[in-house]
Structures are given as C-alpha cells and as structure tokens.
DSSP file (Angstrom, degrees, kcal/mol; ACC not computed):
  #  RESIDUE AA STRUCTURE BP1 BP2  ACC     N-H-->O    O-->H-N    N-H-->O    O-->H-N    TCO  KAPPA ALPHA  PHI   PSI    X-CA   Y-CA   Z-CA
    1    1 A S     >        0   0    0      0, 0.0     4,-1.6     0, 0.0     5,-0.1   0.000 360.0 360.0 360.0 165.7  -14.7   30.1  -11.6
    2    2 A A  H  >  +     0   0    0      1,-0.2     4,-2.4     2,-0.2     5,-0.2   0.831 360.0  59.1 -66.1 -32.4  -16.2   33.1   -9.8
    3    3 A T  H  > S+     0   0    0      1,-0.2     4,-2.5     2,-0.2    -1,-0.2   0.932 105.3  47.4 -63.9 -45.9  -15.1   31.6   -6.4
    4    4 A I  H  > S+     0   0    0      1,-0.2     4,-2.2     2,-0.2    -1,-0.2   0.883 111.8  50.7 -65.4 -37.6  -11.5   31.5   -7.3
    5    5 A V  H  X S+     0   0    0     -4,-1.6     4,-2.3     2,-0.2    -1,-0.2   0.925 110.4  50.0 -64.3 -44.4  -11.6   35.1   -8.7
    6    6 A L  H  X S+     0   0    0     -4,-2.4     4,-2.4     1,-0.2    -2,-0.2   0.926 111.0  48.5 -59.9 -45.7  -13.2   36.2   -5.4
    7    7 A L  H  X S+     0   0    0     -4,-2.5     4,-2.2     1,-0.2    -1,-0.2   0.893 110.0  51.7 -65.4 -38.9  -10.6   34.5   -3.3
    8    8 A H  H  X S+     0   0    0     -4,-2.2     4,-1.9     1,-0.2    -1,-0.2   0.925 111.6  47.7 -60.6 -43.8   -7.7   36.0   -5.3
    9    9 A R  H  X S+     0   0    0     -4,-2.3     4,-2.2     1,-0.2     5,-0.3   0.888 108.9  54.0 -64.7 -39.2   -9.3   39.5   -4.9
   10   10 A M  H  X S+     0   0    0     -4,-2.4     4,-2.8     1,-0.2     5,-0.3   0.913 107.7  50.2 -61.7 -42.4   -9.7   38.9   -1.1
   11   11 A V  H  X S+     0   0    0     -4,-2.2     4,-0.5     1,-0.2    -1,-0.2   0.906 112.5  48.4 -62.2 -40.9   -6.0   38.0   -0.8
   12   12 A D  H  < S+     0   0    0     -4,-1.9    -1,-0.2    -5,-0.2    -2,-0.2   0.868 124.5  26.5 -66.2 -37.0   -5.1   41.2   -2.7
   13   13 A T  H  < S+     0   0    0     -4,-2.2    -2,-0.2    -5,-0.1    -3,-0.2   0.784 114.6  53.2-104.1 -29.3   -7.3   43.5   -0.7
   14   14 A L  H >< S-     0   0    0     -4,-2.8     3,-1.3    -5,-0.3     4,-0.2   0.454  80.0-157.4 -94.5   1.0   -7.9   42.2    2.8
   15   15 A R  G ><  -     0   0    0     -4,-0.5     3,-1.8    -5,-0.3     4,-0.2  -0.172  65.7 -19.5  54.7-149.2   -4.3   41.6    3.9
   16   16 A E  G >  S+     0   0    0      1,-0.3     3,-1.2     2,-0.2    -1,-0.2   0.632 123.3  80.8 -68.3 -12.3   -3.7   39.1    6.7
   17   17 A D  G <  S+     0   0    0     -3,-1.3     4,-0.3     1,-0.2    -1,-0.3   0.726  86.4  61.1 -62.5 -19.5   -7.3   39.4    7.8
   18   18 A V  G X> S+     0   0    0     -3,-1.8     4,-1.8     1,-0.2     3,-0.8   0.695  79.9  85.6 -81.3 -19.5   -8.1   36.9    5.0
   19   19 A L  H <> S+     0   0    0     -3,-1.2     4,-1.0     1,-0.3     3,-0.3   0.881  87.0  50.2 -55.1 -46.3   -6.0   34.1    6.3
   20   20 A P  H 3> S+     0   0    0      0, 0.0     4,-0.6     0, 0.0    -1,-0.3   0.838 113.4  48.2 -62.0 -29.1   -8.6   32.6    8.7
   21   21 A L  H <> S+     0   0    0     -3,-0.8     4,-2.2    -4,-0.3    -2,-0.2   0.789  99.8  66.7 -78.8 -28.6  -11.2   32.6    5.8
   22   22 A M  H  X S+     0   0    0     -4,-1.8     4,-3.1    -3,-0.3     5,-0.4   0.849  91.6  60.9 -65.1 -35.6   -8.8   31.0    3.3
   23   23 A G  H  X S+     0   0    0     -4,-1.0     4,-2.0     1,-0.2    -1,-0.2   0.937 110.9  39.1 -57.8 -48.0   -8.7   27.7    5.1
   24   24 A D  H  X S+     0   0    0     -4,-0.6     4,-2.3     2,-0.2    -1,-0.2   0.912 117.7  49.6 -68.5 -42.4  -12.4   27.1    4.7
   25   25 A G  H  X S+     0   0    0     -4,-2.2     4,-2.0     2,-0.2    -2,-0.2   0.940 116.4  39.8 -64.0 -48.5  -12.6   28.5    1.2
   26   26 A V  H  X S+     0   0    0     -4,-3.1     4,-2.7     2,-0.2    -1,-0.2   0.892 113.8  55.4 -69.3 -39.0   -9.7   26.5   -0.2
   27   27 A G  H  X S+     0   0    0     -4,-2.0     4,-1.5    -5,-0.4    -2,-0.2   0.911 108.9  47.6 -58.8 -42.9  -10.8   23.4    1.8
   28   28 A L  H  X S+     0   0    0     -4,-2.3     4,-0.8     2,-0.2    -1,-0.2   0.907 111.5  50.5 -64.6 -42.3  -14.2   23.6    0.2
   29   29 A M  H >< S+     0   0    0     -4,-2.0     3,-0.9     1,-0.2    -2,-0.2   0.909 108.9  52.1 -62.3 -41.1  -12.7   24.1   -3.3
   30   30 A L  H >< S+     0   0    0     -4,-2.7     3,-0.8     1,-0.2    -1,-0.2   0.825 106.6  53.5 -65.7 -30.5  -10.5   21.0   -2.7
   31   31 A S  H 3< S+     0   0    0     -4,-1.5    -1,-0.2     1,-0.2    -2,-0.2   0.669 112.5  44.6 -77.2 -14.7  -13.5   18.9   -1.8
   32   32 A R  T << S+     0   0    0     -3,-0.9    -1,-0.2    -4,-0.8    -2,-0.2   0.102  77.6 143.0-116.8  21.8  -15.3   19.8   -5.0
   33   33 A L    <   +     0   0    0     -3,-0.8     3,-0.1     1,-0.1    -3,-0.1  -0.363  21.7 177.1 -65.8 139.9  -12.6   19.5   -7.6
   34   34 A R        +     0   0    0      1,-0.2     2,-0.3    -2,-0.1    -1,-0.1   0.583  61.7  15.3-115.4 -18.9  -13.7   18.1  -11.0
   35   35 A S  S  > S-     0   0    0      1,-0.1     4,-1.7    56,-0.0    -1,-0.2  -0.953  74.3-105.0-151.3 167.5  -10.5   18.2  -13.0
   36   36 A A  H  > S+     0   0    0     -2,-0.3     4,-2.3     1,-0.2     5,-0.1   0.840 119.6  57.2 -64.2 -33.2   -6.7   18.6  -12.9
   37   37 A S  H  > S+     0   0    0      2,-0.2     4,-2.0     1,-0.2    -1,-0.2   0.855 103.2  53.5 -69.0 -32.6   -7.1   22.2  -14.2
   38   38 A D  H  > S+     0   0    0      2,-0.2     4,-1.9     1,-0.2    -1,-0.2   0.915 110.1  47.9 -63.0 -42.3   -9.4   23.0  -11.2
   39   39 A L  H  X S+     0   0    0     -4,-1.7     4,-2.6     1,-0.2    -2,-0.2   0.896 108.8  53.9 -66.1 -39.7   -6.7   21.8   -8.9
   40   40 A S  H  X S+     0   0    0     -4,-2.3     4,-2.1     1,-0.2    -1,-0.2   0.904 108.4  49.7 -59.9 -41.3   -4.0   23.8  -10.8
   41   41 A S  H  X S+     0   0    0     -4,-2.0     4,-1.6     2,-0.2    -1,-0.2   0.886 110.8  49.8 -64.4 -39.1   -6.1   26.9  -10.3
   42   42 A T  H  X S+     0   0    0     -4,-1.9     4,-2.2     2,-0.2    -2,-0.2   0.908 109.3  50.8 -66.8 -42.1   -6.5   26.2   -6.6
   43   43 A I  H  X S+     0   0    0     -4,-2.6     4,-2.6     1,-0.2    -2,-0.2   0.883 106.5  56.0 -63.5 -37.5   -2.7   25.6   -6.2
   44   44 A L  H  X S+     0   0    0     -4,-2.1     4,-2.0     2,-0.2    -1,-0.2   0.895 107.2  49.3 -60.6 -40.3   -2.1   29.0   -7.9
   45   45 A L  H  X S+     0   0    0     -4,-1.6     4,-2.0     2,-0.2    -2,-0.2   0.920 110.5  49.6 -63.5 -44.5   -4.3   30.7   -5.3
   46   46 A V  H  X S+     0   0    0     -4,-2.2     4,-2.5     1,-0.2    -2,-0.2   0.885 108.5  54.2 -63.4 -38.4   -2.4   28.9   -2.5
   47   47 A D  H  X S+     0   0    0     -4,-2.6     4,-2.8     2,-0.2     5,-0.2   0.919 106.1  52.5 -57.9 -44.5    0.9   30.1   -4.2
   48   48 A Q  H  X S+     0   0    0     -4,-2.0     4,-2.2     1,-0.2     5,-0.2   0.912 110.0  48.1 -59.7 -43.7   -0.5   33.7   -4.1
   49   49 A V  H  X S+     0   0    0     -4,-2.0     4,-2.8     2,-0.2     5,-0.4   0.932 112.5  48.5 -62.8 -46.3   -1.2   33.4   -0.3
   50   50 A A  H  X S+     0   0    0     -4,-2.5     4,-1.7     1,-0.2    -2,-0.2   0.908 113.7  46.5 -62.6 -42.4    2.3   31.9    0.4
   51   51 A C  H  < S+     0   0    0     -4,-2.8    -1,-0.2    -5,-0.2    -2,-0.2   0.880 117.8  42.0 -67.4 -38.0    4.0   34.7   -1.6
   52   52 A K  H  < S+     0   0    0     -4,-2.2    -2,-0.2    -5,-0.2    -1,-0.2   0.905 128.1  25.3 -78.0 -41.9    2.1   37.5   -0.1
   53   53 A F  H >< S+     0   0    0     -4,-2.8     3,-2.0    -5,-0.2     4,-0.3   0.564  80.9 179.2-106.0  -9.5    2.0   36.4    3.6
   54   54 A K  G >< S+     0   0    0     -4,-1.7     3,-2.1    -5,-0.4    -1,-0.2  -0.115  72.8   4.1  46.6-128.0    5.1   34.3    3.8
   55   55 A A  G >  S+     0   0    0      1,-0.3     3,-1.7     2,-0.2    -1,-0.3   0.731 123.2  70.6 -61.8 -22.9    5.7   32.9    7.4
   56   56 A S  G <  S+     0   0    0     -3,-2.0     3,-0.3     1,-0.3    -1,-0.3   0.750  96.3  53.6 -64.6 -22.2    2.4   34.4    8.6
   57   57 A S  G <> S+     0   0    0     -3,-2.1     4,-2.9    -4,-0.3     5,-0.3   0.250  74.7 111.4 -95.8  13.5    0.6   31.8    6.5
   58   58 A F  H <> S+     0   0    0     -3,-1.7     4,-3.1     1,-0.2     5,-0.2   0.911  75.8  49.7 -55.9 -48.0    2.4   28.8    8.0
   59   59 A A  H  > S+     0   0    0     -3,-0.3     4,-1.6    -4,-0.2    -1,-0.2   0.913 114.0  46.0 -59.9 -43.2   -0.7   27.4    9.9
   60   60 A L  H  > S+     0   0    0     -4,-0.2     4,-2.1     2,-0.2    -1,-0.2   0.943 115.2  45.8 -64.0 -48.2   -2.8   27.6    6.7
   61   61 A M  H  X S+     0   0    0     -4,-2.9     4,-2.6     1,-0.2    -2,-0.2   0.884 109.8  55.6 -62.9 -38.4   -0.1   26.1    4.5
   62   62 A N  H  < S+     0   0    0     -4,-3.1    -1,-0.2    -5,-0.3    -2,-0.2   0.859 111.5  43.3 -63.2 -35.6    0.5   23.4    7.1
   63   63 A S  H  < S+     0   0    0     -4,-1.6     4,-0.5    -5,-0.2    -1,-0.2   0.827 119.3  42.8 -79.1 -31.5   -3.1   22.4    7.1
   64   64 A L  H  X S+     0   0    0     -4,-2.1     4,-2.7    -5,-0.1     5,-0.2   0.784  96.0  77.0 -84.7 -28.2   -3.4   22.5    3.2
   65   65 A F  H  X S+     0   0    0     -4,-2.6     4,-2.5     1,-0.2     5,-0.2   0.903  94.9  44.9 -55.4 -52.1   -0.2   20.8    2.3
   66   66 A P  H  > S+     0   0    0      0, 0.0     4,-2.1     0, 0.0    -1,-0.2   0.883 114.8  50.0 -63.0 -34.5   -1.1   17.2    2.9
   67   67 A V  H  > S+     0   0    0     -4,-0.5     4,-2.5     2,-0.2    -2,-0.2   0.920 111.4  48.2 -67.3 -43.4   -4.5   17.6    1.2
   68   68 A L  H  X S+     0   0    0     -4,-2.7     4,-2.7     2,-0.2     5,-0.2   0.916 110.7  50.8 -63.8 -43.2   -2.9   19.2   -1.8
   69   69 A V  H  X S+     0   0    0     -4,-2.5     4,-2.3    -5,-0.2    -1,-0.2   0.927 112.2  47.5 -60.0 -44.8   -0.2   16.5   -2.1
   70   70 A R  H  X S+     0   0    0     -4,-2.1     4,-2.4    -5,-0.2    -2,-0.2   0.915 112.5  48.6 -63.3 -43.8   -2.9   13.8   -1.9
   71   71 A K  H  X S+     0   0    0     -4,-2.5     4,-2.7     2,-0.2     5,-0.2   0.906 110.6  50.4 -65.1 -41.9   -5.1   15.5   -4.5
   72   72 A V  H  X S+     0   0    0     -4,-2.7     4,-2.5     1,-0.2     5,-0.3   0.933 112.1  48.1 -61.4 -45.1   -2.1   16.0   -6.9
   73   73 A A  H  X S+     0   0    0     -4,-2.3     4,-2.0    -5,-0.2    -2,-0.2   0.911 112.7  48.9 -61.7 -42.3   -1.3   12.3   -6.6
   74   74 A D  H  X S+     0   0    0     -4,-2.4     4,-1.5     2,-0.2    -2,-0.2   0.939 114.0  44.0 -63.4 -48.2   -4.9   11.2   -7.1
   75   75 A F  H  X S+     0   0    0     -4,-2.7     4,-0.8     1,-0.2    -2,-0.2   0.890 115.7  46.6 -68.2 -38.7   -5.4   13.4  -10.2
   76   76 A T  H  < S+     0   0    0     -4,-2.5     3,-0.4    -5,-0.2    -1,-0.2   0.846 109.0  55.2 -74.0 -30.9   -2.1   12.4  -11.8
   77   77 A A  H >< S+     0   0    0     -4,-2.0     3,-1.1    -5,-0.3     4,-0.3   0.839 102.3  58.4 -67.3 -32.4   -2.6    8.7  -11.1
   78   78 A Q  H 3< S+     0   0    0     -4,-1.5     3,-0.3     1,-0.2    -1,-0.2   0.795 108.8  45.1 -64.9 -28.7   -5.9    8.8  -13.0
   79   79 A N  T >< S+     0   0    0     -4,-0.8     3,-1.0    -3,-0.4    -1,-0.2   0.215  78.2 105.4-105.1  14.8   -4.2   10.1  -16.1
   80   80 A V  T <  S+     0   0    0     -3,-1.1    -1,-0.2     1,-0.2    -2,-0.1   0.888  83.6  46.0 -62.1 -40.3   -1.2    7.7  -16.2
   81   81 A D  T 3  S+     0   0    0     -3,-0.3    -1,-0.2    -4,-0.3    -2,-0.1   0.446  86.9 113.4 -86.0   0.0   -2.7    5.6  -19.1
   82   82 A S  S <  S-     0   0    0     -3,-1.0    -3,-0.0     1,-0.1     2,-0.0  -0.420  75.0-106.6 -70.1 146.7   -3.7    8.5  -21.2
   83   83 A G    >   -     0   0    0      1,-0.1     3,-1.8    -2,-0.1     6,-0.4  -0.344  28.0-111.4 -68.5 156.3   -1.9    9.0  -24.5
   84   84 A E  T 3  S+     0   0    0      1,-0.3    -1,-0.1     5,-0.1    -2,-0.1   0.694 117.3  54.0 -64.5 -18.1    0.6   11.8  -24.7
   85   85 A E  T 3  S+     0   0    0      4,-0.1    -1,-0.3     5,-0.0     2,-0.1   0.499  87.9 106.4 -92.7  -4.5   -1.6   13.6  -27.2
   86   86 A S  S <> S-     0   0    0     -3,-1.8     4,-1.9     1,-0.1     5,-0.1  -0.349  75.3-126.2 -79.7 156.7   -4.7   13.6  -24.9
   87   87 A E  H  > S+     0   0    0      1,-0.2     4,-2.6     2,-0.2     5,-0.2   0.864 111.3  56.4 -64.9 -38.0   -6.1   16.5  -23.1
   88   88 A E  H  > S+     0   0    0      2,-0.2     4,-2.3     1,-0.2    -1,-0.2   0.900 106.7  49.1 -62.5 -41.5   -6.0   14.6  -19.8
   89   89 A F  H  > S+     0   0    0     -6,-0.4     4,-2.4     2,-0.2    -1,-0.2   0.921 111.2  49.6 -64.6 -43.5   -2.3   14.0  -20.3
   90   90 A R  H  X S+     0   0    0     -4,-1.9     4,-2.3     1,-0.2    -2,-0.2   0.915 112.1  47.8 -61.2 -43.9   -1.7   17.7  -21.0
   91   91 A E  H  X S+     0   0    0     -4,-2.6     4,-2.3     1,-0.2    -1,-0.2   0.882 110.3  52.8 -64.2 -38.0   -3.6   18.7  -17.9
   92   92 A S  H  X S+     0   0    0     -4,-2.3     4,-2.2     2,-0.2    -2,-0.2   0.912 109.9  47.4 -64.1 -42.7   -1.7   16.2  -15.8
   93   93 A M  H  X S+     0   0    0     -4,-2.4     4,-2.2     2,-0.2    -2,-0.2   0.887 111.4  51.3 -66.0 -38.8    1.6   17.6  -17.0
   94   94 A E  H  X S+     0   0    0     -4,-2.3     4,-2.5     2,-0.2    -2,-0.2   0.890 108.5  52.4 -63.8 -39.1    0.4   21.1  -16.3
   95   95 A L  H  X S+     0   0    0     -4,-2.3     4,-2.7     2,-0.2    -2,-0.2   0.917 108.0  50.3 -63.5 -43.7   -0.6   20.0  -12.8
   96   96 A W  H  X S+     0   0    0     -4,-2.2     4,-2.5     2,-0.2     5,-0.2   0.925 111.0  49.7 -60.0 -43.5    2.8   18.5  -12.1
   97   97 A K  H  X S+     0   0    0     -4,-2.2     4,-1.9     1,-0.2    -2,-0.2   0.928 112.3  46.7 -60.5 -45.9    4.4   21.8  -13.2
   98   98 A R  H  X S+     0   0    0     -4,-2.5     4,-2.2     1,-0.2    -1,-0.2   0.887 111.2  53.1 -63.8 -39.3    2.1   23.8  -11.0
   99   99 A Y  H  X S+     0   0    0     -4,-2.7     4,-2.1     2,-0.2    -2,-0.2   0.923 109.4  47.0 -63.9 -45.3    2.8   21.4   -8.1
  100  100 A F  H  X S+     0   0    0     -4,-2.5     4,-1.9     1,-0.2    -1,-0.2   0.841 110.9  52.7 -67.8 -31.6    6.6   21.8   -8.4
  101  101 A T  H  X S+     0   0    0     -4,-1.9     4,-2.6    -5,-0.2    -1,-0.2   0.896 106.9  53.6 -65.3 -40.2    6.2   25.5   -8.6
  102  102 A F  H  X S+     0   0    0     -4,-2.2     4,-2.4     2,-0.2    -2,-0.2   0.918 107.7  49.6 -59.8 -44.9    4.1   25.3   -5.4
  103  103 A L  H  X S+     0   0    0     -4,-2.1     4,-2.2     1,-0.2    -1,-0.2   0.907 111.3  49.6 -61.4 -41.1    7.0   23.5   -3.7
  104  104 A H  H  X S+     0   0    0     -4,-1.9     4,-2.2     2,-0.2    -2,-0.2   0.906 108.8  52.5 -63.2 -42.1    9.4   26.1   -4.9
  105  105 A V  H  X S+     0   0    0     -4,-2.6     4,-0.9     2,-0.2     6,-0.2   0.916 108.8  50.3 -60.7 -43.8    7.1   28.9   -3.6
  106  106 A L  H ><>S+     0   0    0     -4,-2.4     5,-2.2     1,-0.2     3,-0.8   0.944 113.3  45.0 -59.2 -48.2    7.0   27.2   -0.1
  107  107 A L  H ><5S+     0   0    0     -4,-2.2     3,-0.6     1,-0.2     5,-0.3   0.819 114.0  50.0 -66.8 -30.9   10.8   27.0    0.0
  108  108 A S  H 3<5S+     0   0    0     -4,-2.2    -1,-0.2     1,-0.2    -2,-0.2   0.562 108.9  52.2 -84.7  -9.0   11.3   30.5   -1.2
  109  109 A N  T <<5S-     0   0    0     -4,-0.9    -1,-0.2    -3,-0.8    -2,-0.1  -0.142 118.6 -93.7-125.9  39.2    8.9   32.1    1.2
  110  110 A E  T < 5S+     0   0    0     -3,-0.6    -3,-0.2   -56,-0.1     3,-0.1   0.765  99.8 106.7  62.1  28.0   10.0   30.9    4.6
  111  111 A L    > < +     0   0    0     -5,-2.2     3,-1.7    -6,-0.2     4,-0.3   0.153  30.8 114.2-123.0  17.9    7.6   28.0    4.5
  112  112 A G  G >   +     0   0    0     -6,-0.4     3,-1.6     1,-0.3     4,-0.4   0.797  67.6  69.1 -60.3 -30.2    9.9   25.0    3.9
  113  113 A D  G >> S+     0   0    0      1,-0.3     4,-1.1     2,-0.2     3,-1.0   0.696  82.1  75.2 -64.5 -17.6    9.0   23.6    7.3
  114  114 A V  G <4 S+     0   0    0     -3,-1.7     3,-0.3     1,-0.2    -1,-0.3   0.856  90.6  57.3 -59.0 -34.8    5.5   22.9    6.1
  115  115 A M  G <4 S+     0   0    0     -3,-1.6    -1,-0.2    -4,-0.3    -2,-0.2   0.673 114.1  35.5 -73.7 -17.5    7.0   19.9    4.1
  116  116 A I  T <4        0   0    0     -3,-1.0    -1,-0.2    -4,-0.4    -2,-0.2   0.445 360.0 360.0-115.4  -1.7    8.4   18.3    7.2
  117  117 A S     <        0   0    0     -4,-1.1    -2,-0.1    -3,-0.3    -3,-0.1   0.478 360.0 360.0 -93.8 360.0    5.8   19.0    9.9
C-alpha cells in the first residue's frame, strides 16, 4: 500500500527524527490489518527500523513487540485448519518466516532486551 511505501521512505530519509512518528504510523497499520500478508509487510517495516536505528529504536520496539506477537498469533491461529495447498496456509507460513526473521533482527541489533521487558 501507499502508506507502507511512505513509511519506508521516511525511515530512509529522515534519520532518527522519524522514530516518534513511527509509533503512531505502525500502530495505526496494526489496527487496520486485513491479512497475514499485510502483517508481513508491517513486520518488514519494523525490521527496517530496527536495522537502521538499532538501540536508538528500543522504546519503539518495546511498545510494538507485544502487539506484533499478539497479531502474529491471531493471524496464524486463524489459518490452522487450512489445507497445505491453500493461499491462507501459504500466507501463514510466510508470516511465521517473517516473524522469526524479526526476532533475529532484534537479537542482531542490540534490541534483545525488548523480548524480556
């Protein structure tokens, strides 16, 4: 969507000045998710922020982490009964992959404490 592209560009160009804005932007996106692929796109944006700003983004990551975990659990639980050949199952598997990449990004960028705080 255009919103996600705008937020990616903001992260690229505005440096740390974008961090206060990201909380509201990502929070709004998380409240309006329609599919597992939307959530995957949002997690990719959060990954970009974590990689670029590392420990400077701790407050943002700390506020987003529980919401992201809950959303991933909700979306993947919805698709448990889907057949392995279904689009929903494929999106669910992609979401799990993106989620584990997100955890790796946190641990690799001085943000591991987000998981225990």
